[in-house]
C-alpha positions in Angstrom: 79.5 80.9 111.0 82.0 78.2 110.8 84.7 78.4 108.1 87.5 75.9 107.2 88.0 72.3 108.6 85.8 71.4 111.4 88.0 70.3 114.5 87.7 66.8 115.6 87.3 65.9 119.4 90.6 64.5 119.4 92.3 67.6 118.1 90.4 69.6 120.6 91.7 67.2 123.3 95.2 67.7 122.0 94.9 71.3 121.9 94.0 71.5 125.3 96.6 69.4 126.7 99.2 71.2 124.8 97.9 74.5 126.1 97.9 73.0 129.6 101.6 71.9 129.0 102.5 75.4 128.5 102.9 75.0 124.6 103.1 78.5 122.7 100.8 79.7 119.8 103.5 78.7 117.0 104.4 75.3 118.8 100.4 74.4 118.8 100.2 75.5 114.9 103.4 73.4 114.2 102.1 70.2 116.0 99.0 70.1 113.7 101.2 70.3 110.7 99.1 72.1 107.8 95.8 70.8 109.0 94.9 74.1 110.8 96.3 77.8 110.3 97.4 80.1 112.8 94.2 81.9 112.8 92.0 78.6 113.1 94.2 77.6 116.0 93.8 80.9 117.9 90.1 81.0 117.2 89.6 77.6 118.3 91.6 78.4 121.5 89.3 81.5 122.2 86.0 79.4 121.5 87.5 76.8 124.1 88.6 79.7 126.6 92.2 78.6 126.5 95.3 80.8 126.5 98.8 80.0 125.3 101.7 80.8 127.1 103.3 84.2 126.0 106.6 83.4 124.4 109.1 85.3 122.4 108.2 85.0 118.9 110.6 84.9 116.0 109.6 85.7 112.2 111.6 84.5 109.5 112.1 87.1 106.9 112.7 86.5 103.3 116.2 87.7 103.4 119.0 85.5 102.2 120.9 85.8 105.5 118.0 84.4 107.4 117.5 87.5 109.4 115.0 87.0 112.3 112.5 89.4 114.0 112.2 88.9 117.9 109.4 90.5 119.7 110.7 92.4 122.6 109.4 91.8 126.1 109.5 95.6 126.7 109.1 98.4 124.0 111.8 100.9 123.4 111.2 104.2 125.0 110.5 107.1 122.7 113.9 108.6 123.8 115.6 105.3 122.7 113.5 105.4 119.2 115.0 109.1 118.9 118.5 108.0 119.6 118.4 105.4 116.7 116.6 107.8 114.7 119.5 110.6 115.2 122.2 107.6 115.0 120.8 106.4 111.4 120.4 110.0 110.2 124.0 111.1 111.2 125.5 107.9 109.6 124.0 109.0 106.3 126.6 111.7 106.2 129.2 109.3 106.3 131.5 109.3 103.0 131.5 106.5 100.8 128.5 104.7 101.8 127.4 101.7 99.9 123.8 102.1 97.9 122.9 99.0 100.2 123.9 101.1 103.5 121.9 104.2 102.4 118.9 102.0 101.6 119.2 100.3 105.1 119.7 103.5 106.9 116.6 105.1 105.2 114.5 102.1 106.1 115.7 102.5 109.7 114.8 106.2 109.8 111.4 105.5 108.1 110.6 102.7 110.9 111.6 105.0 113.8 109.3 107.7 112.3 106.4 105.3 112.3 107.3 104.0 115.8 107.3 107.6 117.2 103.8 108.3 115.7 102.4 104.8 117.0 104.2 105.0 120.6 101.9 107.9 122.0 98.9 105.9 120.7 100.1 102.9 122.6 100.7 104.9 125.9 97.2 106.2 125.7 95.7 102.9 125.1 97.6 101.4 128.0 96.3 104.1 130.1 92.9 103.5 129.2 93.2 99.7 129.9 94.6 100.5 133.3 91.7 103.0 134.1 89.1 100.3 133.0 90.7 97.7 135.0 90.9 99.9 137.9 87.0 100.7 137.5 86.2 97.0 137.1 88.0 96.3 140.3 86.1 98.8 142.3 82.8 97.7 140.6 83.6 94.3 141.7 84.4 95.4 145.4 81.0 97.3 145.4 79.1 94.3 144.1 80.7 92.0 146.7 79.9 94.6 149.4 76.5 95.1 148.4 75.9 91.2 148.2 77.4 90.7 151.7 74.9 89.6 154.5 73.9 92.3 156.7 
């Protein structure tokens, strides 16, 4: 079932051209202004069998300092997360911390706890994905072998 505004043929053509030119998803959304949402562009790409380039994505936060979140190329290891957790916990023992510092360190500790809970799930999913890909490869080899003329 289609929701929202239907895509024009020209917009679909533009989308195809931009994806082929290597424009990432955020760039594609921006190129259409407010005409289509990020989800609409993503769905239309899926419908058309298109895939945008993966690029580092920045998210603006509502902070007055304009902090940006950058998606990393690689996830930090569990050891790195534990080190960050330890550093923030240790920093809380410092005398004369401002209320802002205490809150910030507390948020870092909370974030690291969540990361440590989620990381093993991610690793398990990656293992399952790799196993499925290996099975697909073996199945394709067997299918090709069975189709080969004798």
